[in-house]
LUMLUMDREN-2810 file (N, C-alpha, C; in Angstrom, 1 decimal):
<atoms>
<atom><aa>M</aa><ch>A</ch><at>N</at><xx>-55.8</xx><yy>-9.6</yy><zz>-6.8</zz></atom>
<atom><aa>M</aa><ch>A</ch><at>CA</at><xx>-56.7</xx><yy>-10.4</yy><zz>-7.5</zz></atom>
<atom><aa>M</aa><ch>A</ch><at>C</at><xx>-56.7</xx><yy>-11.8</yy><zz>-7.0</zz></atom>
<atom><aa>V</aa><ch>A</ch><at>N</at><xx>-57.8</xx><yy>-12.5</yy><zz>-7.2</zz></atom>
<atom><aa>V</aa><ch>A</ch><at>CA</at><xx>-57.9</xx><yy>-13.9</yy><zz>-6.7</zz></atom>
<atom><aa>V</aa><ch>A</ch><at>C</at><xx>-57.7</xx><yy>-14.9</yy><zz>-7.8</zz></atom>
<atom><aa>K</aa><ch>A</ch><at>N</at><xx>-57.2</xx><yy>-16.0</yy><zz>-7.5</zz></atom>
<atom><aa>K</aa><ch>A</ch><at>CA</at><xx>-57.0</xx><yy>-17.1</yy><zz>-8.5</zz></atom>
<atom><aa>K</aa><ch>A</ch><at>C</at><xx>-58.1</xx><yy>-18.1</yy><zz>-8.4</zz></atom>
<atom><aa>C</aa><ch>A</ch><at>N</at><xx>-58.4</xx><yy>-18.7</yy><zz>-9.6</zz></atom>
<atom><aa>C</aa><ch>A</ch><at>CA</at><xx>-59.4</xx><yy>-19.7</yy><zz>-9.7</zz></atom>
<atom><aa>C</aa><ch>A</ch><at>C</at><xx>-58.9</xx><yy>-21.0</yy><zz>-9.0</zz></atom>
<atom><aa>S</aa><ch>A</ch><at>N</at><xx>-59.8</xx><yy>-21.6</yy><zz>-8.2</zz></atom>
<atom><aa>S</aa><ch>A</ch><at>CA</at><xx>-59.3</xx><yy>-22.8</yy><zz>-7.4</zz></atom>
<atom><aa>S</aa><ch>A</ch><at>C</at><xx>-59.1</xx><yy>-24.0</yy><zz>-8.3</zz></atom>
<atom><aa>F</aa><ch>A</ch><at>N</at><xx>-59.6</xx><yy>-24.0</yy><zz>-9.5</zz></atom>
<atom><aa>F</aa><ch>A</ch><at>CA</at><xx>-59.4</xx><yy>-25.1</yy><zz>-10.4</zz></atom>
<atom><aa>F</aa><ch>A</ch><at>C</at><xx>-58.4</xx><yy>-24.9</yy><zz>-11.4</zz></atom>
<atom><aa>C</aa><ch>A</ch><at>N</at><xx>-58.5</xx><yy>-23.8</yy><zz>-12.2</zz></atom>
<atom><aa>C</aa><ch>A</ch><at>CA</at><xx>-57.6</xx><yy>-23.6</yy><zz>-13.4</zz></atom>
<atom><aa>C</aa><ch>A</ch><at>C</at><xx>-56.4</xx><yy>-22.8</yy><zz>-13.0</zz></atom>
<atom><aa>G</aa><ch>A</ch><at>N</at><xx>-56.5</xx><yy>-22.0</yy><zz>-12.0</zz></atom>
<atom><aa>G</aa><ch>A</ch><at>CA</at><xx>-55.3</xx><yy>-21.1</yy><zz>-11.5</zz></atom>
<atom><aa>G</aa><ch>A</ch><at>C</at><xx>-55.3</xx><yy>-19.8</yy><zz>-12.2</zz></atom>
<atom><aa>Q</aa><ch>A</ch><at>N</at><xx>-56.3</xx><yy>-19.5</yy><zz>-13.1</zz></atom>
<atom><aa>Q</aa><ch>A</ch><at>CA</at><xx>-56.3</xx><yy>-18.2</yy><zz>-13.8</zz></atom>
<atom><aa>Q</aa><ch>A</ch><at>C</at><xx>-56.7</xx><yy>-17.1</yy><zz>-12.8</zz></atom>
<atom><aa>E</aa><ch>A</ch><at>N</at><xx>-56.2</xx><yy>-15.9</yy><zz>-13.0</zz></atom>
<atom><aa>E</aa><ch>A</ch><at>CA</at><xx>-56.6</xx><yy>-14.8</yy><zz>-12.2</zz></atom>
<atom><aa>E</aa><ch>A</ch><at>C</at><xx>-58.0</xx><yy>-14.3</yy><zz>-12.6</zz></atom>
<atom><aa>I</aa><ch>A</ch><at>N</at><xx>-58.8</xx><yy>-14.0</yy><zz>-11.5</zz></atom>
<atom><aa>I</aa><ch>A</ch><at>CA</at><xx>-60.2</xx><yy>-13.6</yy><zz>-11.7</zz></atom>
<atom><aa>I</aa><ch>A</ch><at>C</at><xx>-60.3</xx><yy>-12.1</yy><zz>-11.6</zz></atom>
<atom><aa>P</aa><ch>A</ch><at>N</at><xx>-60.7</xx><yy>-11.4</yy><zz>-12.6</zz></atom>
<atom><aa>P</aa><ch>A</ch><at>CA</at><xx>-60.9</xx><yy>-9.9</yy><zz>-12.5</zz></atom>
<atom><aa>P</aa><ch>A</ch><at>C</at><xx>-62.0</xx><yy>-9.6</yy><zz>-11.4</zz></atom>
<atom><aa>K</aa><ch>A</ch><at>N</at><xx>-61.8</xx><yy>-8.5</yy><zz>-10.8</zz></atom>
<atom><aa>K</aa><ch>A</ch><at>CA</at><xx>-62.7</xx><yy>-8.0</yy><zz>-9.8</zz></atom>
<atom><aa>K</aa><ch>A</ch><at>C</at><xx>-64.1</xx><yy>-7.8</yy><zz>-10.4</zz></atom>
<atom><aa>G</aa><ch>A</ch><at>N</at><xx>-65.1</xx><yy>-8.3</yy><zz>-9.7</zz></atom>
<atom><aa>G</aa><ch>A</ch><at>CA</at><xx>-66.5</xx><yy>-8.2</yy><zz>-10.1</zz></atom>
<atom><aa>G</aa><ch>A</ch><at>C</at><xx>-67.0</xx><yy>-9.3</yy><zz>-11.0</zz></atom>
<atom><aa>T</aa><ch>A</ch><at>N</at><xx>-66.1</xx><yy>-10.3</yy><zz>-11.2</zz></atom>
<atom><aa>T</aa><ch>A</ch><at>CA</at><xx>-66.5</xx><yy>-11.5</yy><zz>-12.0</zz></atom>
<atom><aa>T</aa><ch>A</ch><at>C</at><xx>-66.3</xx><yy>-12.8</yy><zz>-11.2</zz></atom>
<atom><aa>G</aa><ch>A</ch><at>N</at><xx>-66.7</xx><yy>-13.9</yy><zz>-11.7</zz></atom>
<atom><aa>G</aa><ch>A</ch><at>CA</at><xx>-66.5</xx><yy>-15.2</yy><zz>-11.1</zz></atom>
<atom><aa>G</aa><ch>A</ch><at>C</at><xx>-67.4</xx><yy>-15.5</yy><zz>-10.0</zz></atom>
<atom><aa>K</aa><ch>A</ch><at>N</at><xx>-67.2</xx><yy>-16.5</yy><zz>-9.3</zz></atom>
<atom><aa>K</aa><ch>A</ch><at>CA</at><xx>-68.0</xx><yy>-17.0</yy><zz>-8.2</zz></atom>
<atom><aa>K</aa><ch>A</ch><at>C</at><xx>-67.2</xx><yy>-17.5</yy><zz>-7.0</zz></atom>
<atom><aa>M</aa><ch>A</ch><at>N</at><xx>-67.7</xx><yy>-17.2</yy><zz>-5.8</zz></atom>
<atom><aa>M</aa><ch>A</ch><at>CA</at><xx>-67.1</xx><yy>-17.7</yy><zz>-4.6</zz></atom>
<atom><aa>M</aa><ch>A</ch><at>C</at><xx>-68.0</xx><yy>-18.7</yy><zz>-4.0</zz></atom>
<atom><aa>L</aa><ch>A</ch><at>N</at><xx>-67.5</xx><yy>-19.9</yy><zz>-3.6</zz></atom>
<atom><aa>L</aa><ch>A</ch><at>CA</at><xx>-68.2</xx><yy>-20.9</yy><zz>-3.0</zz></atom>
<atom><aa>L</aa><ch>A</ch><at>C</at><xx>-67.6</xx><yy>-21.2</yy><zz>-1.6</zz></atom>
<atom><aa>I</aa><ch>A</ch><at>N</at><xx>-68.4</xx><yy>-21.2</yy><zz>-0.6</zz></atom>
<atom><aa>I</aa><ch>A</ch><at>CA</at><xx>-67.9</xx><yy>-21.5</yy><zz>0.8</zz></atom>
<atom><aa>I</aa><ch>A</ch><at>C</at><xx>-68.5</xx><yy>-22.8</yy><zz>1.2</zz></atom>
<atom><aa>K</aa><ch>A</ch><at>N</at><xx>-67.6</xx><yy>-23.8</yy><zz>1.4</zz></atom>
<atom><aa>K</aa><ch>A</ch><at>CA</at><xx>-68.1</xx><yy>-25.1</yy><zz>1.8</zz></atom>
<atom><aa>K</aa><ch>A</ch><at>C</at><xx>-68.4</xx><yy>-25.2</yy><zz>3.3</zz></atom>
<atom><aa>N</aa><ch>A</ch><at>N</at><xx>-69.1</xx><yy>-26.2</yy><zz>3.7</zz></atom>
<atom><aa>N</aa><ch>A</ch><at>CA</at><xx>-69.5</xx><yy>-26.3</yy><zz>5.1</zz></atom>
<atom><aa>N</aa><ch>A</ch><at>C</at><xx>-68.4</xx><yy>-26.4</yy><zz>6.1</zz></atom>
<atom><aa>D</aa><ch>A</ch><at>N</at><xx>-67.2</xx><yy>-26.9</yy><zz>5.6</zz></atom>
<atom><aa>D</aa><ch>A</ch><at>CA</at><xx>-66.0</xx><yy>-26.9</yy><zz>6.5</zz></atom>
<atom><aa>D</aa><ch>A</ch><at>C</at><xx>-65.3</xx><yy>-25.6</yy><zz>6.6</zz></atom>
<atom><aa>G</aa><ch>A</ch><at>N</at><xx>-65.8</xx><yy>-24.6</yy><zz>5.9</zz></atom>
<atom><aa>G</aa><ch>A</ch><at>CA</at><xx>-65.2</xx><yy>-23.3</yy><zz>6.0</zz></atom>
<atom><aa>G</aa><ch>A</ch><at>C</at><xx>-64.2</xx><yy>-23.0</yy><zz>4.8</zz></atom>
<atom><aa>K</aa><ch>A</ch><at>N</at><xx>-63.9</xx><yy>-24.0</yy><zz>4.0</zz></atom>
<atom><aa>K</aa><ch>A</ch><at>CA</at><xx>-63.0</xx><yy>-23.8</yy><zz>2.9</zz></atom>
<atom><aa>K</aa><ch>A</ch><at>C</at><xx>-63.6</xx><yy>-22.9</yy><zz>1.8</zz></atom>
<atom><aa>I</aa><ch>A</ch><at>N</at><xx>-62.9</xx><yy>-21.9</yy><zz>1.3</zz></atom>
<atom><aa>I</aa><ch>A</ch><at>CA</at><xx>-63.4</xx><yy>-21.0</yy><zz>0.3</zz></atom>
<atom><aa>I</aa><ch>A</ch><at>C</at><xx>-62.8</xx><yy>-21.4</yy><zz>-1.0</zz></atom>
<atom><aa>L</aa><ch>A</ch><at>N</at><xx>-63.7</xx><yy>-21.5</yy><zz>-2.0</zz></atom>
<atom><aa>L</aa><ch>A</ch><at>CA</at><xx>-63.3</xx><yy>-21.9</yy><zz>-3.4</zz></atom>
<atom><aa>L</aa><ch>A</ch><at>C</at><xx>-63.7</xx><yy>-20.7</yy><zz>-4.3</zz></atom>
<atom><aa>Y</aa><ch>A</ch><at>N</at><xx>-62.8</xx><yy>-20.3</yy><zz>-5.2</zz></atom>
<atom><aa>Y</aa><ch>A</ch><at>CA</at><xx>-63.1</xx><yy>-19.3</yy><zz>-6.2</zz></atom>
<atom><aa>Y</aa><ch>A</ch><at>C</at><xx>-63.1</xx><yy>-19.9</yy><zz>-7.6</zz></atom>
<atom><aa>F</aa><ch>A</ch><at>N</at><xx>-64.1</xx><yy>-19.5</yy><zz>-8.4</zz></atom>
<atom><aa>F</aa><ch>A</ch><at>CA</at><xx>-64.2</xx><yy>-20.1</yy><zz>-9.8</zz></atom>
<atom><aa>F</aa><ch>A</ch><at>C</at><xx>-64.3</xx><yy>-19.0</yy><zz>-10.8</zz></atom>
<atom><aa>C</aa><ch>A</ch><at>N</at><xx>-63.6</xx><yy>-19.1</yy><zz>-11.9</zz></atom>
<atom><aa>C</aa><ch>A</ch><at>CA</at><xx>-63.7</xx><yy>-18.0</yy><zz>-12.9</zz></atom>
<atom><aa>C</aa><ch>A</ch><at>C</at><xx>-64.8</xx><yy>-18.3</yy><zz>-13.9</zz></atom>
<atom><aa>S</aa><ch>A</ch><at>N</at><xx>-65.2</xx><yy>-19.5</yy><zz>-14.0</zz></atom>
<atom><aa>S</aa><ch>A</ch><at>CA</at><xx>-66.3</xx><yy>-19.9</yy><zz>-15.0</zz></atom>
<atom><aa>S</aa><ch>A</ch><at>C</at><xx>-67.1</xx><yy>-21.1</yy><zz>-14.5</zz></atom>
<atom><aa>R</aa><ch>A</ch><at>N</at><xx>-68.2</xx><yy>-21.3</yy><zz>-15.1</zz></atom>
<atom><aa>R</aa><ch>A</ch><at>CA</at><xx>-69.0</xx><yy>-22.5</yy><zz>-14.8</zz></atom>
<atom><aa>R</aa><ch>A</ch><at>C</at><xx>-68.3</xx><yy>-23.8</yy><zz>-15.2</zz></atom>
<atom><aa>K</aa><ch>A</ch><at>N</at><xx>-67.4</xx><yy>-23.7</yy><zz>-16.2</zz></atom>
<atom><aa>K</aa><ch>A</ch><at>CA</at><xx>-66.6</xx><yy>-24.8</yy><zz>-16.6</zz></atom>
<atom><aa>K</aa><ch>A</ch><at>C</at><xx>-65.7</xx><yy>-25.3</yy><zz>-15.5</zz></atom>
<atom><aa>C</aa><ch>A</ch><at>N</at><xx>-65.1</xx><yy>-24.4</yy><zz>-14.8</zz></atom>
<atom><aa>C</aa><ch>A</ch><at>CA</at><xx>-64.2</xx><yy>-24.8</yy><zz>-13.7</zz></atom>
<atom><aa>C</aa><ch>A</ch><at>C</at><xx>-65.0</xx><yy>-25.3</yy><zz>-12.5</zz></atom>
<atom><aa>E</aa><ch>A</ch><at>N</at><xx>-66.1</xx><yy>-24.7</yy><zz>-12.2</zz></atom>
<atom><aa>E</aa><ch>A</ch><at>CA</at><xx>-66.9</xx><yy>-25.1</yy><zz>-11.1</zz></atom>
<atom><aa>E</aa><ch>A</ch><at>C</at><xx>-67.5</xx><yy>-26.5</yy><zz>-11.3</zz></atom>
<atom><aa>K</aa><ch>A</ch><at>N</at><xx>-67.9</xx><yy>-26.8</yy><zz>-12.5</zz></atom>
<atom><aa>K</aa><ch>A</ch><at>CA</at><xx>-68.5</xx><yy>-28.1</yy><zz>-12.8</zz></atom>
<atom><aa>K</aa><ch>A</ch><at>C</at><xx>-67.4</xx><yy>-29.2</yy><zz>-12.7</zz></atom>
<atom><aa>N</aa><ch>A</ch><at>N</at><xx>-66.2</xx><yy>-28.9</yy><zz>-13.3</zz></atom>
<atom><aa>N</aa><ch>A</ch><at>CA</at><xx>-65.2</xx><yy>-29.9</yy><zz>-13.2</zz></atom>
<atom><aa>N</aa><ch>A</ch><at>C</at><xx>-64.7</xx><yy>-30.2</yy><zz>-11.8</zz></atom>
<atom><aa>M</aa><ch>A</ch><at>N</at><xx>-64.7</xx><yy>-29.2</yy><zz>-10.9</zz></atom>
<atom><aa>M</aa><ch>A</ch><at>CA</at><xx>-64.3</xx><yy>-29.5</yy><zz>-9.6</zz></atom>
<atom><aa>M</aa><ch>A</ch><at>C</at><xx>-65.4</xx><yy>-30.1</yy><zz>-8.7</zz></atom>
<atom><aa>I</aa><ch>A</ch><at>N</at><xx>-66.6</xx><yy>-29.4</yy><zz>-8.7</zz></atom>
<atom><aa>I</aa><ch>A</ch><at>CA</at><xx>-67.6</xx><yy>-29.8</yy><zz>-7.8</zz></atom>
<atom><aa>I</aa><ch>A</ch><at>C</at><xx>-68.4</xx><yy>-31.0</yy><zz>-8.3</zz></atom>
<atom><aa>E</aa><ch>A</ch><at>N</at><xx>-68.9</xx><yy>-31.0</yy><zz>-9.5</zz></atom>
<atom><aa>E</aa><ch>A</ch><at>CA</at><xx>-69.8</xx><yy>-32.0</yy><zz>-9.9</zz></atom>
<atom><aa>E</aa><ch>A</ch><at>C</at><xx>-69.1</xx><yy>-33.2</yy><zz>-10.5</zz></atom>
<atom><aa>L</aa><ch>A</ch><at>N</at><xx>-68.0</xx><yy>-33.0</yy><zz>-11.3</zz></atom>
<atom><aa>L</aa><ch>A</ch><at>CA</at><xx>-67.3</xx><yy>-34.1</yy><zz>-11.9</zz></atom>
<atom><aa>L</aa><ch>A</ch><at>C</at><xx>-66.1</xx><yy>-34.6</yy><zz>-11.0</zz></atom>
<atom><aa>K</aa><ch>A</ch><at>N</at><xx>-65.8</xx><yy>-33.8</yy><zz>-10.0</zz></atom>
<atom><aa>K</aa><ch>A</ch><at>CA</at><xx>-64.7</xx><yy>-34.2</yy><zz>-9.1</zz></atom>
<atom><aa>K</aa><ch>A</ch><at>C</at><xx>-63.4</xx><yy>-34.5</yy><zz>-9.8</zz></atom>
<atom><aa>R</aa><ch>A</ch><at>N</at><xx>-63.0</xx><yy>-33.7</yy><zz>-10.7</zz></atom>
<atom><aa>R</aa><ch>A</ch><at>CA</at><xx>-61.8</xx><yy>-33.9</yy><zz>-11.4</zz></atom>
<atom><aa>R</aa><ch>A</ch><at>C</at><xx>-60.6</xx><yy>-33.3</yy><zz>-10.7</zz></atom>
<atom><aa>N</aa><ch>A</ch><at>N</at><xx>-59.4</xx><yy>-33.9</yy><zz>-10.9</zz></atom>
<atom><aa>N</aa><ch>A</ch><at>CA</at><xx>-58.2</xx><yy>-33.4</yy><zz>-10.3</zz></atom>
<atom><aa>N</aa><ch>A</ch><at>C</at><xx>-57.6</xx><yy>-32.4</yy><zz>-11.3</zz></atom>
<atom><aa>P</aa><ch>A</ch><at>N</at><xx>-57.3</xx><yy>-31.2</yy><zz>-10.9</zz></atom>
<atom><aa>P</aa><ch>A</ch><at>CA</at><xx>-56.8</xx><yy>-30.2</yy><zz>-11.8</zz></atom>
<atom><aa>P</aa><ch>A</ch><at>C</at><xx>-55.4</xx><yy>-30.6</yy><zz>-12.5</zz></atom>
<atom><aa>K</aa><ch>A</ch><at>N</at><xx>-54.7</xx><yy>-31.5</yy><zz>-11.8</zz></atom>
<atom><aa>K</aa><ch>A</ch><at>CA</at><xx>-53.4</xx><yy>-31.9</yy><zz>-12.3</zz></atom>
<atom><aa>K</aa><ch>A</ch><at>C</at><xx>-53.6</xx><yy>-32.8</yy><zz>-13.6</zz></atom>
<atom><aa>K</aa><ch>A</ch><at>N</at><xx>-54.8</xx><yy>-33.4</yy><zz>-13.7</zz></atom>
<atom><aa>K</aa><ch>A</ch><at>CA</at><xx>-55.0</xx><yy>-34.3</yy><zz>-14.8</zz></atom>
<atom><aa>K</aa><ch>A</ch><at>C</at><xx>-55.8</xx><yy>-33.7</yy><zz>-16.0</zz></atom>
<atom><aa>V</aa><ch>A</ch><at>N</at><xx>-56.1</xx><yy>-32.4</yy><zz>-15.9</zz></atom>
<atom><aa>V</aa><ch>A</ch><at>CA</at><xx>-56.9</xx><yy>-31.7</yy><zz>-16.9</zz></atom>
<atom><aa>V</aa><ch>A</ch><at>C</at><xx>-55.9</xx><yy>-30.8</yy><zz>-17.6</zz></atom>
<atom><aa>K</aa><ch>A</ch><at>N</at><xx>-55.7</xx><yy>-31.0</yy><zz>-19.0</zz></atom>
<atom><aa>K</aa><ch>A</ch><at>CA</at><xx>-54.6</xx><yy>-30.4</yy><zz>-19.7</zz></atom>
<atom><aa>K</aa><ch>A</ch><at>C</at><xx>-54.6</xx><yy>-28.9</yy><zz>-19.8</zz></atom>
<atom><aa>W</aa><ch>A</ch><at>N</at><xx>-55.8</xx><yy>-28.2</yy><zz>-19.7</zz></atom>
<atom><aa>W</aa><ch>A</ch><at>CA</at><xx>-55.8</xx><yy>-26.8</yy><zz>-19.8</zz></atom>
<atom><aa>W</aa><ch>A</ch><at>C</at><xx>-55.7</xx><yy>-26.0</yy><zz>-18.5</zz></atom>
<atom><aa>T</aa><ch>A</ch><at>N</at><xx>-55.3</xx><yy>-26.6</yy><zz>-17.4</zz></atom>
<atom><aa>T</aa><ch>A</ch><at>CA</at><xx>-55.1</xx><yy>-25.9</yy><zz>-16.2</zz></atom>
<atom><aa>T</aa><ch>A</ch><at>C</at><xx>-53.7</xx><yy>-25.6</yy><zz>-15.9</zz></atom>
<atom><aa>E</aa><ch>A</ch><at>N</at><xx>-53.4</xx><yy>-24.6</yy><zz>-15.1</zz></atom>
<atom><aa>E</aa><ch>A</ch><at>CA</at><xx>-52.0</xx><yy>-24.2</yy><zz>-14.7</zz></atom>
<atom><aa>E</aa><ch>A</ch><at>C</at><xx>-51.4</xx><yy>-25.3</yy><zz>-13.9</zz></atom>
<atom><aa>E</aa><ch>A</ch><at>N</at><xx>-52.1</xx><yy>-26.0</yy><zz>-13.0</zz></atom>
<atom><aa>E</aa><ch>A</ch><at>CA</at><xx>-51.5</xx><yy>-27.1</yy><zz>-12.2</zz></atom>
<atom><aa>E</aa><ch>A</ch><at>C</at><xx>-51.0</xx><yy>-28.2</yy><zz>-13.1</zz></atom>
<atom><aa>Y</aa><ch>A</ch><at>N</at><xx>-51.7</xx><yy>-28.5</yy><zz>-14.2</zz></atom>
<atom><aa>Y</aa><ch>A</ch><at>CA</at><xx>-51.3</xx><yy>-29.6</yy><zz>-15.1</zz></atom>
<atom><aa>Y</aa><ch>A</ch><at>C</at><xx>-49.9</xx><yy>-29.2</yy><zz>-15.8</zz></atom>
<atom><aa>R</aa><ch>A</ch><at>N</at><xx>-49.9</xx><yy>-27.9</yy><zz>-16.2</zz></atom>
<atom><aa>R</aa><ch>A</ch><at>CA</at><xx>-48.6</xx><yy>-27.4</yy><zz>-16.8</zz></atom>
<atom><aa>R</aa><ch>A</ch><at>C</at><xx>-47.5</xx><yy>-27.5</yy><zz>-15.9</zz></atom>
<atom><aa>K</aa><ch>A</ch><at>N</at><xx>-47.7</xx><yy>-27.1</yy><zz>-14.6</zz></atom>
<atom><aa>K</aa><ch>A</ch><at>CA</at><xx>-46.6</xx><yy>-27.2</yy><zz>-13.6</zz></atom>
<atom><aa>K</aa><ch>A</ch><at>C</at><xx>-46.2</xx><yy>-28.6</yy><zz>-13.4</zz></atom>
<atom><aa>W</aa><ch>A</ch><at>N</at><xx>-47.2</xx><yy>-29.5</yy><zz>-13.2</zz></atom>
<atom><aa>W</aa><ch>A</ch><at>CA</at><xx>-47.0</xx><yy>-30.9</yy><zz>-13.0</zz></atom>
<atom><aa>W</aa><ch>A</ch><at>C</at><xx>-46.2</xx><yy>-31.6</yy><zz>-14.1</zz></atom>
<atom><aa>K</aa><ch>A</ch><at>N</at><xx>-46.6</xx><yy>-31.3</yy><zz>-15.4</zz></atom>
<atom><aa>K</aa><ch>A</ch><at>CA</at><xx>-46.0</xx><yy>-31.8</yy><zz>-16.6</zz></atom>
<atom><aa>K</aa><ch>A</ch><at>C</at><xx>-44.6</xx><yy>-31.3</yy><zz>-16.7</zz></atom>
<atom><aa>K</aa><ch>A</ch><at>N</at><xx>-44.3</xx><yy>-30.1</yy><zz>-16.4</zz></atom>
<atom><aa>K</aa><ch>A</ch><at>CA</at><xx>-43.0</xx><yy>-29.5</yy><zz>-16.5</zz></atom>
<atom><aa>K</aa><ch>A</ch><at>C</at><xx>-42.1</xx><yy>-30.2</yy><zz>-15.4</zz></atom>
<atom><aa>N</aa><ch>A</ch><at>N</at><xx>-42.6</xx><yy>-30.5</yy><zz>-14.3</zz></atom>
<atom><aa>N</aa><ch>A</ch><at>CA</at><xx>-41.9</xx><yy>-31.2</yy><zz>-13.2</zz></atom>
<atom><aa>N</aa><ch>A</ch><at>C</at><xx>-41.6</xx><yy>-32.6</yy><zz>-13.6</zz></atom>
<atom><aa>Q</aa><ch>A</ch><at>N</at><xx>-42.5</xx><yy>-33.3</yy><zz>-14.3</zz></atom>
<atom><aa>Q</aa><ch>A</ch><at>CA</at><xx>-42.3</xx><yy>-34.7</yy><zz>-14.7</zz></atom>
<atom><aa>Q</aa><ch>A</ch><at>C</at><xx>-41.2</xx><yy>-34.7</yy><zz>-15.8</zz></atom>
<atom><aa>I</aa><ch>A</ch><at>N</at><xx>-41.2</xx><yy>-33.7</yy><zz>-16.7</zz></atom>
<atom><aa>I</aa><ch>A</ch><at>CA</at><xx>-40.1</xx><yy>-33.7</yy><zz>-17.7</zz></atom>
<atom><aa>I</aa><ch>A</ch><at>C</at><xx>-38.8</xx><yy>-33.5</yy><zz>-17.1</zz></atom>
<atom><aa>T</aa><ch>A</ch><at>N</at><xx>-38.7</xx><yy>-32.6</yy><zz>-16.2</zz></atom>
<atom><aa>T</aa><ch>A</ch><at>CA</at><xx>-37.3</xx><yy>-32.3</yy><zz>-15.5</zz></atom>
<atom><aa>T</aa><ch>A</ch><at>C</at><xx>-36.9</xx><yy>-33.5</yy><zz>-14.7</zz></atom>
<atom><aa>K</aa><ch>A</ch><at>N</at><xx>-37.8</xx><yy>-34.3</yy><zz>-14.1</zz></atom>
<atom><aa>K</aa><ch>A</ch><at>CA</at><xx>-37.4</xx><yy>-35.5</yy><zz>-13.4</zz></atom>
<atom><aa>K</aa><ch>A</ch><at>C</at><xx>-36.8</xx><yy>-36.5</yy><zz>-14.3</zz></atom>
<atom><aa>Q</aa><ch>A</ch><at>N</at><xx>-37.5</xx><yy>-36.6</yy><zz>-15.5</zz></atom>
<atom><aa>Q</aa><ch>A</ch><at>CA</at><xx>-37.0</xx><yy>-37.6</yy><zz>-16.5</zz></atom>
<atom><aa>Q</aa><ch>A</ch><at>C</at><xx>-35.6</xx><yy>-37.3</yy><zz>-17.1</zz></atom>
<atom><aa>T</aa><ch>A</ch><at>N</at><xx>-35.4</xx><yy>-36.0</yy><zz>-17.3</zz></atom>
<atom><aa>T</aa><ch>A</ch><at>CA</at><xx>-34.1</xx><yy>-35.6</yy><zz>-17.8</zz></atom>
<atom><aa>T</aa><ch>A</ch><at>C</at><xx>-33.0</xx><yy>-35.8</yy><zz>-16.8</zz></atom>
<atom><aa>I</aa><ch>A</ch><at>N</at><xx>-33.3</xx><yy>-35.7</yy><zz>-15.5</zz></atom>
<atom><aa>I</aa><ch>A</ch><at>CA</at><xx>-32.3</xx><yy>-35.9</yy><zz>-14.5</zz></atom>
<atom><aa>I</aa><ch>A</ch><at>C</at><xx>-31.9</xx><yy>-37.4</yy><zz>-14.4</zz></atom>
<atom><aa>K</aa><ch>A</ch><at>N</at><xx>-32.9</xx><yy>-38.2</yy><zz>-14.5</zz></atom>
<atom><aa>K</aa><ch>A</ch><at>CA</at><xx>-32.7</xx><yy>-39.7</yy><zz>-14.5</zz></atom>
<atom><aa>K</aa><ch>A</ch><at>C</at><xx>-31.9</xx><yy>-40.1</yy><zz>-15.6</zz></atom>
<atom><aa>N</aa><ch>A</ch><at>N</at><xx>-32.0</xx><yy>-39.5</yy><zz>-16.8</zz></atom>
<atom><aa>N</aa><ch>A</ch><at>CA</at><xx>-31.3</xx><yy>-40.0</yy><zz>-18.0</zz></atom>
<atom><aa>N</aa><ch>A</ch><at>C</at><xx>-30.0</xx><yy>-39.4</yy><zz>-18.1</zz></atom>
</atoms>
């Protein structure tokens, strides 16, 4: 299975959308919500709370803070 390029969720076969940019980079999207956030609104997945990248980033920040303290 392929993962969404924005939220990181697995996309079931036969659903979602694949976008190929002019530079040859392939982007996969599970929904229009993810596509709009990445392409039109140019949002960083690390800063959007409902994405997997945000959860990983936030967990990493918390562990760094506990190590410093």
